[in-house]
VOBAZA-895790 format. One line per field, with one value per residue: residue in one letter; x, y, z of N, C-alpha, C, O, CB in turn. Coordinates in steps of 0.1 Angstrom, whole numbers, plus 5000, padded with zeros to 4 digits. Glycine has a CB too. Example, Ala and Ser with C-alpha at 12.3 -4.5 7.8 and 13.67 -1.06 7.14 Angstrom:
<rs>
resn = A, S
nx = 5132, 5128
ny = 4943, 4978
nz = 5078, 5071
cax = 5123, 5137
cay = 4955, 4989
caz = 5078, 5071
cx = 5132, 5129
cy = 4967, 5000
cz = 5078, 5079
ox = 5142, 5134
oy = 4967, 5011
oz = 5085, 5080
cbx = 5113, 5141
cby = 4955, 4994
cbz = 5090, 5057
</rs>
This chain:
<rs>
resn = M, I, P, T, D, T, R, V, A, P, D, L, R, P, G, K, I, I, G, V, G, L, N, Y, A, G, H, A, A, Q, V, G, R, P, A, P, R, R, P, Q, I, F, L, K, A, P, S, A, V, I, G, D, G, R, A, I, V, L, P, A, E, S, A, R, V, E, H, E, A, E, L, A, V, V, I, G, R, T, M, R, R, V, T, A, R, G, A, L, E, G, I, A, G, Y, C, C, A, N, D, V, T, A, R, D, I, Q, H, S, D, A, S, P, D, Y, A, K, S, F, D, T, F, C, P, L, G, P, I, V, P, A, S, C, V, D, P, H, D, L, R, I, E, C, L, V, N, G, R, L, R, Q, G, A, R, T, S, D, M, L, T, P, I, A, D, L, V, A, H, I, S, A, A, M, T, L, R, P, G, D, V, V, L, T, G, T, P, A, G, T, G, P, L, R, A, G, D, A, V, T, V, T, I, D, R, L, G, S, L, T, N, P, V, T, A, E, A, A, S, P
nx = 5080, 5087, 5111, 5139, 5151, 5146, 5142, 5127, 5134, 5146, 5137, 5114, 5084, 5052, 5025, 5000, 4987, 4965, 4945, 4929, 4904, 4895, 4895, 4898, 4881, 4888, 4902, 4883, 4866, 4884, 4885, 4859, 4840, 4815, 4819, 4826, 4803, 4812, 4844, 4863, 4877, 4906, 4930, 4966, 4994, 5019, 5044, 5049, 5063, 5089, 5119, 5131, 5148, 5149, 5141, 5110, 5094, 5082, 5057, 5054, 5028, 5012, 5002, 4999, 5010, 5006, 5014, 5006, 5005, 5006, 4997, 5009, 4999, 5014, 5008, 5009, 5001, 4981, 4948, 4913, 4880, 4882, 4877, 4876, 4893, 4908, 4920, 4939, 4957, 4968, 4985, 5018, 5035, 5040, 5044, 5057, 5041, 5038, 5013, 5015, 5000, 4987, 4969, 4954, 4949, 4935, 4911, 4901, 4896, 4874, 4882, 4907, 4929, 4948, 4960, 4974, 4993, 5017, 5051, 5073, 5055, 5048, 5063, 5077, 5083, 5102, 5098, 5082, 5079, 5047, 5043, 5058, 5046, 5017, 4993, 4972, 4969, 4988, 5009, 5009, 5027, 5034, 5060, 5072, 5101, 5109, 5088, 5057, 5030, 5009, 4992, 4981, 4963, 4964, 4942, 4922, 4911, 4884, 4875, 4888, 4920, 4918, 4892, 4892, 4910, 4896, 4873, 4883, 4893, 4870, 4864, 4887, 4914, 4940, 4975, 5007, 5029, 5014, 5002, 4984, 4972, 4962, 4948, 4947, 4953, 4940, 4954, 4969, 4990, 5007, 5036, 5069, 5096, 5128, 5119, 5119, 5103, 5089, 5076, 5065, 5059, 5049, 5070, 5074, 5093, 5108, 5103, 5119, 5120, 5134, 5123, 5119, 5118, 5105, 5127, 5131, 5119, 5140
ny = 4842, 4849, 4872, 4863, 4882, 4916, 4933, 4943, 4926, 4941, 4927, 4913, 4897, 4896, 4873, 4884, 4917, 4932, 4959, 4983, 5006, 5038, 5033, 5048, 5072, 5098, 5101, 5094, 5116, 5136, 5132, 5137, 5117, 5094, 5074, 5040, 5012, 4987, 4970, 4985, 4971, 4967, 4958, 4957, 4959, 4933, 4939, 4965, 4967, 4979, 4982, 4996, 5026, 5025, 5042, 5060, 5064, 5089, 5087, 5096, 5098, 5108, 5138, 5142, 5126, 5109, 5103, 5076, 5066, 5035, 5006, 4974, 4941, 4909, 4879, 4846, 4820, 4797, 4808, 4806, 4818, 4823, 4828, 4859, 4854, 4833, 4846, 4863, 4844, 4835, 4854, 4864, 4886, 4921, 4953, 4986, 5005, 5022, 5033, 5043, 5065, 5075, 5102, 5118, 5101, 5081, 5095, 5099, 5074, 5045, 5026, 5021, 5005, 5007, 5032, 5028, 5010, 5015, 5008, 5008, 5019, 5007, 5008, 4988, 4976, 4977, 4941, 4929, 4901, 4887, 4877, 4894, 4919, 4938, 4949, 4966, 4992, 5013, 5040, 5057, 5074, 5098, 5114, 5140, 5152, 5155, 5168, 5165, 5149, 5130, 5115, 5092, 5066, 5031, 5020, 5036, 5026, 5018, 4993, 4967, 4949, 4920, 4915, 4926, 4909, 4885, 4892, 4896, 4870, 4857, 4860, 4855, 4832, 4835, 4835, 4824, 4851, 4869, 4903, 4926, 4958, 4981, 5005, 5041, 5070, 5103, 5132, 5126, 5135, 5154, 5142, 5152, 5153, 5149, 5149, 5133, 5107, 5094, 5067, 5059, 5036, 5028, 5005, 4990, 5003, 5023, 5034, 5047, 5065, 5080, 5104, 5104, 5117, 5102, 5092, 5109, 5097, 5084
nz = 4975, 5010, 5021, 5043, 5059, 5072, 5051, 5021, 4991, 4961, 4939, 4947, 4940, 4945, 4941, 4937, 4942, 4963, 4967, 4989, 4988, 5002, 5030, 5053, 5071, 5070, 5046, 5027, 5031, 5022, 4995, 4988, 4990, 5002, 5032, 5024, 5025, 5025, 5020, 4994, 4967, 4947, 4922, 4919, 4898, 4902, 4891, 4898, 4922, 4942, 4963, 4994, 4990, 4963, 4932, 4927, 4897, 4878, 4854, 4819, 4811, 4831, 4848, 4875, 4901, 4931, 4965, 4988, 5019, 5035, 5055, 5049, 5044, 5045, 5031, 5045, 5042, 5022, 5017, 5017, 5019, 5047, 5082, 5102, 5124, 5114, 5093, 5105, 5116, 5093, 5083, 5074, 5078, 5083, 5067, 5057, 5031, 5000, 4982, 4954, 4931, 4899, 4899, 4882, 4861, 4874, 4880, 4855, 4845, 4847, 4865, 4891, 4886, 4864, 4869, 4892, 4887, 4873, 4866, 4894, 4912, 4937, 4963, 4989, 5023, 5054, 5059, 5088, 5109, 5117, 5142, 5158, 5161, 5170, 5149, 5151, 5162, 5153, 5147, 5116, 5091, 5066, 5050, 5030, 5017, 5043, 5055, 5072, 5057, 5058, 5086, 5109, 5127, 5127, 5139, 5131, 5108, 5087, 5081, 5098, 5098, 5099, 5091, 5066, 5052, 5054, 5040, 5014, 5009, 5004, 4978, 4963, 4962, 4985, 4985, 4997, 5000, 4986, 4987, 5007, 5005, 5029, 5028, 5028, 5049, 5053, 5035, 5013, 4985, 4959, 4941, 4931, 4908, 4922, 4948, 4981, 4995, 5024, 5042, 5074, 5100, 5132, 5149, 5127, 5112, 5085, 5052, 5025, 4995, 4966, 4942, 4907, 4873, 4844, 4819, 4788, 4757, 4731
cax = 5085, 5090, 5125, 5141, 5155, 5135, 5141, 5121, 5144, 5141, 5130, 5103, 5072, 5040, 5016, 4990, 4986, 4951, 4944, 4916, 4902, 4887, 4894, 4899, 4870, 4894, 4906, 4870, 4862, 4893, 4882, 4845, 4832, 4810, 4826, 4819, 4796, 4820, 4857, 4864, 4888, 4912, 4942, 4977, 5003, 5031, 5056, 5051, 5070, 5103, 5123, 5136, 5159, 5147, 5134, 5097, 5096, 5070, 5055, 5051, 5014, 5005, 5006, 4998, 5013, 5005, 5018, 4996, 5011, 4997, 5002, 5008, 4998, 5020, 5001, 5018, 4996, 4969, 4935, 4900, 4869, 4886, 4871, 4885, 4904, 4917, 4928, 4951, 4966, 4974, 4994, 5032, 5041, 5035, 5054, 5053, 5039, 5034, 5004, 5016, 4988, 4985, 4956, 4946, 4944, 4924, 4899, 4895, 4892, 4864, 4889, 4919, 4940, 4959, 4966, 4982, 5001, 5029, 5064, 5078, 5044, 5045, 5074, 5073, 5094, 5107, 5088, 5084, 5070, 5034, 5044, 5065, 5039, 5002, 4992, 4958, 4969, 5001, 5010, 5014, 5030, 5041, 5068, 5079, 5112, 5110, 5076, 5046, 5019, 4999, 4994, 4969, 4966, 4958, 4930, 4912, 4906, 4869, 4874, 4900, 4928, 4913, 4879, 4896, 4916, 4885, 4864, 4890, 4894, 4857, 4864, 4899, 4924, 4952, 4986, 5019, 5036, 5005, 5002, 4971, 4974, 4950, 4941, 4956, 4946, 4939, 4966, 4976, 4994, 5015, 5051, 5076, 5110, 5137, 5114, 5121, 5091, 5092, 5065, 5070, 5049, 5054, 5074, 5077, 5104, 5105, 5105, 5122, 5122, 5135, 5113, 5126, 5110, 5109, 5136, 5124, 5121, 5150
cay = 4838, 4861, 4872, 4859, 4894, 4925, 4943, 4937, 4926, 4948, 4918, 4906, 4898, 4889, 4867, 4895, 4928, 4936, 4972, 4986, 5021, 5046, 5026, 5057, 5081, 5111, 5101, 5095, 5130, 5144, 5131, 5140, 5105, 5088, 5061, 5028, 5003, 4975, 4974, 4988, 4963, 4968, 4951, 4965, 4950, 4930, 4945, 4978, 4966, 4982, 4982, 5008, 5033, 5025, 5054, 5061, 5071, 5096, 5084, 5107, 5097, 5115, 5151, 5143, 5114, 5111, 5093, 5070, 5058, 5024, 4994, 4963, 4927, 4899, 4866, 4835, 4806, 4797, 4810, 4808, 4819, 4822, 4837, 4869, 4848, 4825, 4855, 4867, 4833, 4832, 4865, 4862, 4898, 4935, 4963, 4999, 5005, 5034, 5029, 5055, 5066, 5086, 5106, 5123, 5089, 5075, 5103, 5098, 5060, 5039, 5017, 5026, 4996, 5012, 5044, 5024, 4998, 5018, 5003, 5015, 5025, 5000, 5006, 4979, 4972, 4964, 4932, 4924, 4890, 4890, 4874, 4905, 4932, 4939, 4959, 4972, 5006, 5018, 5053, 5057, 5088, 5100, 5127, 5144, 5161, 5158, 5175, 5156, 5150, 5121, 5110, 5086, 5053, 5019, 5018, 5045, 5019, 5015, 4978, 4962, 4940, 4906, 4915, 4929, 4897, 4875, 4896, 4894, 4856, 4852, 4862, 4850, 4825, 4842, 4825, 4829, 4861, 4879, 4915, 4934, 4972, 4982, 5018, 5053, 5081, 5117, 5139, 5123, 5147, 5152, 5140, 5158, 5149, 5155, 5147, 5121, 5103, 5084, 5061, 5053, 5030, 5023, 4991, 4984, 5010, 5033, 5031, 5059, 5064, 5092, 5105, 5109, 5118, 5092, 5097, 5111, 5086, 5089
caz = 4988, 5019, 5025, 5057, 5066, 5073, 5040, 5009, 4980, 4949, 4929, 4952, 4931, 4950, 4930, 4934, 4952, 4965, 4974, 4995, 4987, 5011, 5043, 5064, 5069, 5066, 5032, 5020, 5031, 5014, 4980, 4986, 4988, 5015, 5036, 5018, 5034, 5025, 5014, 4980, 4964, 4934, 4920, 4915, 4892, 4910, 4885, 4904, 4934, 4944, 4977, 5000, 4983, 4948, 4928, 4921, 4884, 4873, 4840, 4811, 4809, 4842, 4853, 4889, 4908, 4945, 4975, 4997, 5029, 5039, 5062, 5040, 5050, 5036, 5033, 5048, 5038, 5013, 5024, 5009, 5027, 5061, 5092, 5107, 5132, 5106, 5085, 5113, 5117, 5080, 5080, 5077, 5083, 5079, 5063, 5052, 5017, 4994, 4970, 4945, 4922, 4890, 4903, 4871, 4853, 4882, 4879, 4842, 4842, 4855, 4874, 4895, 4884, 4855, 4875, 4903, 4883, 4866, 4873, 4906, 4920, 4949, 4973, 5001, 5032, 5056, 5064, 5101, 5112, 5123, 5156, 5165, 5162, 5169, 5139, 5151, 5166, 5150, 5140, 5103, 5087, 5053, 5050, 5017, 5020, 5058, 5060, 5074, 5048, 5063, 5099, 5114, 5134, 5120, 5145, 5124, 5096, 5087, 5081, 5104, 5090, 5099, 5084, 5052, 5046, 5053, 5029, 5001, 5007, 5000, 4964, 4956, 4970, 4988, 4986, 5004, 4993, 4982, 4996, 5008, 5009, 5037, 5027, 5032, 5056, 5046, 5033, 5000, 4978, 4947, 4942, 4920, 4906, 4932, 4962, 4988, 5002, 5035, 5049, 5087, 5108, 5145, 5151, 5114, 5105, 5075, 5038, 5018, 4980, 4959, 4930, 4895, 4861, 4834, 4808, 4775, 4747, 4721
cx = 5089, 5104, 5127, 5146, 5144, 5135, 5135, 5132, 5138, 5133, 5119, 5091, 5061, 5032, 5005, 4991, 4972, 4951, 4930, 4915, 4893, 4885, 4897, 4889, 4876, 4898, 4893, 4865, 4871, 4889, 4867, 4836, 4827, 4818, 4819, 4813, 4804, 4833, 4856, 4877, 4893, 4925, 4953, 4988, 5015, 5044, 5058, 5060, 5085, 5106, 5127, 5148, 5158, 5139, 5119, 5098, 5082, 5068, 5051, 5035, 5006, 5011, 5005, 4999, 5013, 5009, 5005, 5003, 5001, 5005, 4999, 5008, 5005, 5014, 5011, 5014, 4984, 4956, 4924, 4889, 4872, 4877, 4881, 4897, 4914, 4926, 4941, 4961, 4973, 4983, 5008, 5038, 5035, 5047, 5048, 5051, 5035, 5026, 5004, 5006, 4989, 4971, 4948, 4941, 4933, 4911, 4892, 4891, 4881, 4870, 4902, 4931, 4951, 4967, 4975, 4992, 5014, 5041, 5068, 5068, 5040, 5057, 5069, 5086, 5095, 5097, 5092, 5074, 5058, 5035, 5051, 5058, 5024, 4999, 4980, 4958, 4983, 5000, 5016, 5015, 5036, 5047, 5074, 5089, 5113, 5098, 5064, 5034, 5007, 5002, 4981, 4973, 4958, 4944, 4919, 4906, 4891, 4867, 4887, 4907, 4922, 4901, 4882, 4901, 4905, 4876, 4871, 4891, 4881, 4856, 4875, 4907, 4936, 4963, 4998, 5026, 5027, 5005, 4988, 4975, 4961, 4943, 4950, 4947, 4946, 4953, 4974, 4979, 5004, 5030, 5057, 5090, 5119, 5132, 5120, 5109, 5093, 5078, 5071, 5058, 5056, 5058, 5077, 5089, 5099, 5109, 5107, 5126, 5124, 5126, 5121, 5115, 5115, 5117, 5128, 5128, 5131, 5143
cy = 4850, 4860, 4869, 4871, 4904, 4936, 4936, 4938, 4934, 4940, 4910, 4908, 4890, 4884, 4877, 4905, 4933, 4949, 4974, 5002, 5026, 5038, 5035, 5068, 5095, 5112, 5101, 5109, 5139, 5144, 5133, 5128, 5100, 5076, 5049, 5019, 4990, 4978, 4975, 4982, 4966, 4960, 4960, 4955, 4946, 4936, 4959, 4978, 4970, 4982, 4995, 5013, 5033, 5037, 5052, 5069, 5076, 5094, 5096, 5108, 5105, 5128, 5153, 5129, 5117, 5099, 5088, 5061, 5047, 5013, 4982, 4950, 4917, 4885, 4855, 4821, 4807, 4798, 4812, 4807, 4816, 4832, 4848, 4864, 4840, 4834, 4860, 4856, 4830, 4843, 4862, 4874, 4910, 4944, 4976, 4997, 5019, 5031, 5041, 5054, 5078, 5091, 5111, 5112, 5082, 5082, 5101, 5084, 5055, 5030, 5023, 5017, 5001, 5023, 5040, 5013, 5002, 5012, 5013, 5021, 5017, 4998, 4998, 4977, 4981, 4954, 4928, 4912, 4893, 4887, 4885, 4918, 4930, 4951, 4968, 4987, 5012, 5031, 5052, 5071, 5087, 5114, 5128, 5155, 5165, 5164, 5165, 5159, 5142, 5117, 5105, 5074, 5042, 5016, 5026, 5038, 5016, 5000, 4973, 4951, 4926, 4906, 4918, 4916, 4886, 4879, 4893, 4879, 4850, 4852, 4855, 4842, 4833, 4832, 4832, 4839, 4872, 4891, 4922, 4948, 4976, 4996, 5029, 5063, 5093, 5123, 5135, 5135, 5144, 5150, 5146, 5153, 5156, 5153, 5134, 5118, 5092, 5079, 5055, 5048, 5025, 5008, 4984, 4991, 5020, 5028, 5045, 5057, 5078, 5092, 5111, 5110, 5107, 5099, 5099, 5101, 5092, 5092
cz = 4997, 5022, 5040, 5065, 5066, 5062, 5028, 4998, 4969, 4939, 4934, 4943, 4937, 4938, 4927, 4946, 4952, 4973, 4979, 4995, 4998, 5024, 5055, 5061, 5064, 5051, 5023, 5019, 5023, 5000, 4978, 4984, 5002, 5019, 5031, 5029, 5035, 5018, 4999, 4975, 4949, 4934, 4915, 4909, 4901, 4904, 4890, 4916, 4933, 4959, 4981, 4992, 4968, 4944, 4923, 4908, 4880, 4858, 4832, 4809, 4819, 4845, 4868, 4895, 4923, 4953, 4983, 5007, 5034, 5047, 5052, 5048, 5040, 5040, 5035, 5044, 5029, 5021, 5014, 5019, 5042, 5069, 5095, 5115, 5124, 5097, 5093, 5114, 5104, 5075, 5084, 5083, 5079, 5075, 5058, 5037, 5013, 4981, 4961, 4934, 4912, 4891, 4891, 4862, 4861, 4880, 4865, 4838, 4851, 4866, 4878, 4891, 4876, 4862, 4886, 4899, 4875, 4874, 4883, 4915, 4932, 4957, 4985, 5009, 5044, 5062, 5079, 5104, 5120, 5138, 5164, 5167, 5162, 5160, 5140, 5156, 5165, 5144, 5126, 5098, 5073, 5053, 5036, 5020, 5034, 5063, 5061, 5064, 5053, 5077, 5105, 5122, 5127, 5126, 5139, 5112, 5098, 5088, 5086, 5095, 5088, 5090, 5069, 5045, 5044, 5041, 5015, 4998, 5003, 4984, 4957, 4966, 4972, 4990, 4992, 4995, 4988, 4992, 4995, 5013, 5016, 5037, 5032, 5039, 5048, 5045, 5021, 4992, 4967, 4950, 4929, 4919, 4915, 4946, 4968, 4997, 5012, 5041, 5062, 5094, 5121, 5144, 5138, 5107, 5095, 5062, 5030, 5003, 4974, 4947, 4918, 4883, 4852, 4823, 4795, 4765, 4736, 4708
ox = 5093, 5110, 5118, 5146, 5133, 5128, 5138, 5137, 5126, 5125, 5114, 5087, 5060, 5032, 5002, 4995, 4967, 4956, 4920, 4923, 4884, 4873, 4897, 4888, 4870, 4896, 4893, 4860, 4866, 4891, 4862, 4826, 4833, 4824, 4806, 4818, 4802, 4834, 4850, 4888, 4885, 4929, 4951, 4990, 5022, 5053, 5069, 5064, 5092, 5097, 5126, 5157, 5165, 5130, 5117, 5103, 5073, 5076, 5045, 5030, 4994, 5023, 5009, 4989, 5019, 5009, 4996, 5005, 4990, 5017, 4988, 5015, 5001, 5015, 5021, 5022, 4978, 4954, 4926, 4887, 4866, 4872, 4893, 4908, 4926, 4937, 4952, 4973, 4984, 4988, 5011, 5047, 5025, 5058, 5036, 5057, 5030, 5032, 4994, 5003, 4992, 4962, 4935, 4930, 4923, 4900, 4880, 4883, 4879, 4863, 4909, 4943, 4963, 4979, 4984, 4999, 5020, 5041, 5068, 5071, 5029, 5061, 5058, 5097, 5089, 5088, 5103, 5062, 5059, 5028, 5051, 5063, 5019, 5003, 4977, 4948, 4989, 4991, 5026, 5006, 5042, 5041, 5079, 5085, 5116, 5097, 5061, 5029, 4995, 5014, 4971, 4985, 4948, 4936, 4907, 4897, 4887, 4858, 4897, 4901, 4921, 4899, 4876, 4896, 4904, 4872, 4864, 4889, 4881, 4848, 4873, 4908, 4942, 4961, 4999, 5029, 5032, 5008, 4982, 4981, 4950, 4934, 4959, 4936, 4952, 4962, 4986, 4971, 5009, 5035, 5051, 5096, 5118, 5139, 5125, 5106, 5099, 5070, 5080, 5047, 5066, 5050, 5082, 5095, 5088, 5118, 5098, 5133, 5116, 5121, 5127, 5105, 5126, 5114, 5120, 5139, 5130, 5149
oy = 4861, 4850, 4872, 4871, 4901, 4946, 4924, 4949, 4933, 4945, 4901, 4920, 4878, 4889, 4878, 4902, 4937, 4950, 4968, 5009, 5019, 5037, 5030, 5073, 5102, 5122, 5108, 5114, 5148, 5154, 5131, 5129, 5102, 5070, 5048, 5018, 4982, 4988, 4967, 4986, 4968, 4956, 4969, 4944, 4955, 4938, 4965, 4989, 4966, 4982, 5005, 5006, 5041, 5042, 5042, 5081, 5069, 5098, 5106, 5119, 5108, 5130, 5163, 5122, 5126, 5088, 5096, 5049, 5050, 5011, 4981, 4949, 4917, 4881, 4854, 4812, 4818, 4791, 4819, 4798, 4808, 4841, 4848, 4868, 4841, 4830, 4860, 4859, 4823, 4843, 4859, 4872, 4910, 4941, 4977, 4989, 5028, 5027, 5048, 5043, 5089, 5086, 5109, 5112, 5078, 5075, 5102, 5082, 5061, 5027, 5029, 5022, 5000, 5024, 5048, 5009, 4993, 5010, 5025, 5028, 5020, 4986, 5001, 4976, 4992, 4959, 4925, 4913, 4901, 4893, 4884, 4927, 4922, 4962, 4977, 4993, 5015, 5034, 5046, 5079, 5077, 5124, 5119, 5165, 5176, 5166, 5158, 5170, 5147, 5114, 5112, 5071, 5044, 5010, 5024, 5043, 5013, 4996, 4975, 4945, 4921, 4896, 4912, 4912, 4879, 4870, 4889, 4875, 4838, 4845, 4849, 4846, 4838, 4821, 4844, 4837, 4883, 4889, 4923, 4949, 4976, 4998, 5026, 5065, 5094, 5119, 5140, 5145, 5133, 5154, 5146, 5148, 5169, 5155, 5126, 5127, 5082, 5088, 5047, 5054, 5018, 5000, 4973, 4986, 5025, 5020, 5053, 5048, 5087, 5081, 5121, 5103, 5104, 5110, 5090, 5096, 5104, 5096
oz = 4991, 5026, 5048, 5077, 5062, 5064, 5025, 4995, 4966, 4932, 4928, 4939, 4935, 4927, 4915, 4957, 4941, 4984, 4974, 5000, 5003, 5029, 5066, 5050, 5056, 5045, 5013, 5009, 5016, 4993, 4966, 4977, 5012, 5010, 5032, 5040, 5045, 5010, 4992, 4979, 4940, 4944, 4907, 4915, 4906, 4912, 4887, 4920, 4924, 4967, 4974, 4989, 4962, 4952, 4915, 4909, 4878, 4851, 4837, 4806, 4818, 4846, 4873, 4895, 4927, 4949, 4985, 5003, 5037, 5046, 5047, 5058, 5028, 5052, 5028, 5044, 5029, 5031, 5004, 5026, 5049, 5064, 5091, 5113, 5126, 5094, 5087, 5114, 5105, 5064, 5095, 5092, 5071, 5079, 5056, 5030, 5020, 4971, 4959, 4928, 4916, 4885, 4891, 4857, 4855, 4879, 4864, 4829, 4862, 4876, 4870, 4893, 4880, 4861, 4890, 4908, 4870, 4886, 4881, 4925, 4938, 4959, 4990, 5004, 5044, 5069, 5082, 5100, 5129, 5146, 5177, 5174, 5155, 5163, 5132, 5155, 5175, 5136, 5125, 5099, 5069, 5056, 5030, 5025, 5038, 5076, 5051, 5064, 5053, 5081, 5105, 5124, 5121, 5120, 5142, 5105, 5108, 5095, 5080, 5086, 5077, 5082, 5060, 5035, 5034, 5034, 5006, 4987, 4998, 4978, 4946, 4978, 4963, 4997, 4993, 4983, 4984, 5004, 4985, 5024, 5010, 5044, 5040, 5036, 5037, 5052, 5019, 4992, 4966, 4961, 4919, 4929, 4917, 4956, 4960, 5005, 5008, 5046, 5062, 5095, 5120, 5139, 5138, 5097, 5096, 5060, 5030, 5000, 4977, 4943, 4920, 4884, 4851, 4819, 4792, 4765, 4733, 4699
cbx = 5098, 5081, 5131, 5151, 5168, 5136, 5155, 5108, 5148, 5152, 5141, 5100, 5075, 5031, 5010, 4976, 4996, 4943, 4948, 4915, 4896, 4873, 4904, 4914, 4862, 4906, 4914, 4860, 4862, 4907, 4886, 4844, 4841, 4795, 4827, 4829, 4782, 4813, 4867, 4863, 4885, 4915, 4940, 4983, 5008, 5032, 5055, 5037, 5069, 5106, 5134, 5140, 5172, 5141, 5142, 5086, 5101, 5070, 5045, 5057, 5009, 5005, 4998, 4984, 5026, 4990, 5029, 4984, 5016, 4991, 4995, 5019, 4984, 5036, 4991, 5021, 4993, 4969, 4937, 4899, 4858, 4901, 4866, 4878, 4898, 4909, 4920, 4946, 4958, 4964, 4989, 5039, 5056, 5027, 5062, 5064, 5027, 5046, 4990, 5031, 4975, 4988, 4957, 4955, 4956, 4928, 4902, 4905, 4905, 4854, 4890, 4920, 4934, 4953, 4955, 4972, 4993, 5031, 5075, 5087, 5032, 5038, 5080, 5067, 5107, 5119, 5088, 5081, 5078, 5023, 5052, 5078, 5043, 4996, 4991, 4950, 4964, 5009, 5018, 5004, 5039, 5031, 5079, 5068, 5111, 5121, 5072, 5041, 5022, 4997, 4999, 4958, 4962, 4967, 4931, 4918, 4913, 4862, 4870, 4898, 4942, 4910, 4870, 4907, 4927, 4877, 4861, 4905, 4899, 4845, 4864, 4907, 4927, 4950, 4989, 5029, 5044, 4990, 5013, 4961, 4978, 4953, 4928, 4962, 4953, 4930, 4975, 4968, 4999, 5014, 5054, 5076, 5114, 5138, 5098, 5135, 5079, 5101, 5057, 5077, 5042, 5044, 5064, 5065, 5113, 5111, 5093, 5133, 5111, 5150, 5101, 5138, 5110, 5096, 5148, 5128, 5108, 5161
cby = 4829, 4860, 4886, 4848, 4900, 4932, 4948, 4945, 4912, 4956, 4909, 4911, 4893, 4898, 4854, 4889, 4940, 4925, 4983, 4981, 5024, 5049, 5014, 5063, 5083, 5113, 5088, 5086, 5135, 5139, 5117, 5149, 5093, 5085, 5061, 5021, 5000, 4962, 4963, 5003, 4948, 4983, 4939, 4973, 4955, 4915, 4945, 4984, 4952, 4996, 4972, 5005, 5026, 5012, 5061, 5067, 5061, 5111, 5073, 5106, 5083, 5106, 5162, 5150, 5107, 5114, 5098, 5063, 5066, 5017, 4991, 4963, 4924, 4899, 4862, 4836, 4798, 4784, 4823, 4797, 4809, 4825, 4830, 4880, 4839, 4816, 4867, 4872, 4820, 4830, 4878, 4858, 4898, 4941, 4957, 5010, 4995, 5044, 5026, 5055, 5067, 5081, 5117, 5132, 5080, 5074, 5118, 5103, 5051, 5031, 5003, 5028, 4983, 5017, 5053, 5018, 4989, 5033, 5001, 5027, 5026, 4987, 5019, 4966, 4971, 4964, 4919, 4936, 4879, 4882, 4861, 4907, 4941, 4941, 4953, 4964, 5007, 5008, 5063, 5049, 5095, 5099, 5127, 5148, 5173, 5166, 5187, 5157, 5146, 5109, 5121, 5082, 5054, 5007, 5021, 5058, 5006, 5021, 4972, 4957, 4939, 4901, 4926, 4939, 4891, 4875, 4911, 4899, 4849, 4860, 4876, 4861, 4811, 4851, 4820, 4818, 4855, 4874, 4924, 4927, 4981, 4979, 5018, 5059, 5083, 5126, 5137, 5112, 5158, 5164, 5125, 5174, 5151, 5170, 5146, 5121, 5100, 5089, 5050, 5065, 5018, 5026, 4983, 4985, 5000, 5046, 5023, 5067, 5056, 5094, 5114, 5100, 5132, 5086, 5088, 5125, 5082, 5079
cbz = 4986, 5032, 5022, 5057, 5060, 5087, 5037, 5004, 4976, 4942, 4923, 4967, 4917, 4959, 4935, 4933, 4949, 4971, 4964, 5010, 4974, 5005, 5043, 5065, 5081, 5074, 5028, 5026, 5046, 5016, 4975, 4975, 4982, 5014, 5052, 5010, 5029, 5018, 5018, 4977, 4965, 4930, 4910, 4927, 4879, 4910, 4870, 4907, 4940, 4938, 4979, 5015, 4987, 4943, 4917, 4931, 4874, 4877, 4838, 4797, 4808, 4854, 4846, 4893, 4903, 4948, 4985, 4989, 5041, 5027, 5075, 5029, 5053, 5038, 5022, 5062, 5051, 5005, 5033, 4998, 5023, 5062, 5104, 5114, 5143, 5097, 5081, 5127, 5122, 5070, 5086, 5064, 5079, 5092, 5051, 5054, 5014, 4990, 4975, 4939, 4930, 4875, 4913, 4862, 4850, 4897, 4882, 4832, 4844, 4846, 4868, 4910, 4878, 4842, 4880, 4914, 4875, 4865, 4862, 4901, 4911, 4946, 4977, 4996, 5025, 5066, 5055, 5112, 5118, 5117, 5158, 5157, 5151, 5184, 5125, 5160, 5181, 5141, 5149, 5093, 5096, 5041, 5060, 5007, 5011, 5061, 5051, 5088, 5034, 5054, 5108, 5103, 5149, 5120, 5160, 5120, 5094, 5075, 5067, 5118, 5096, 5113, 5089, 5052, 5055, 5066, 5030, 5002, 5019, 5006, 4960, 4950, 4964, 5001, 4972, 5008, 4982, 4981, 4991, 5018, 4997, 5051, 5034, 5019, 5069, 5054, 5045, 4992, 4987, 4938, 4942, 4921, 4891, 4929, 4961, 4996, 4993, 5045, 5041, 5095, 5100, 5156, 5158, 5105, 5099, 5079, 5031, 5025, 4973, 4953, 4934, 4891, 4855, 4828, 4806, 4770, 4740, 4719
</rs>
């Protein structure tokens, strides 16, 4: 269920989180990949979700965890094989997201799902109703300890929001509360214990999370 206020509750659990890889040409160039011809889709565990102010925990399994500032789409109604226009009509709201990724694990695995699904790896919020904002040309930034790491506009997406949602709905039924992460711009970089990472998007507000290391096992 979507919260009635503009903050994501720490216990919010979407039924599914669908991510989109390499949806900004600058990020594709950063990682040495060609821009994809169609959206690159992956899944992220709902148990990764945390809210504003909650800590991102660096797991012992990874030596390089990175931030990925993104615009998130929150689905408002059940959708299957919708058109682009129908996709926009089925969106409940938008929010800031951080698609935190264990980059070394992603590089070693054939799939990004495990590297992106550690607990605390999906900060979300605040949710703004879709009727209150046009998401197609918003400034998106990521700052770590107050220093700008990422900066782009949502109009730079290779596949726009409506087309993304329509494409995803051709494969899977989208249900209220599901979240689509629409891709990250260039400038992704490492996070270390003690950092504070902030994702800011025009008209949507900001999402800030401290970074801590996982406690050693007894």
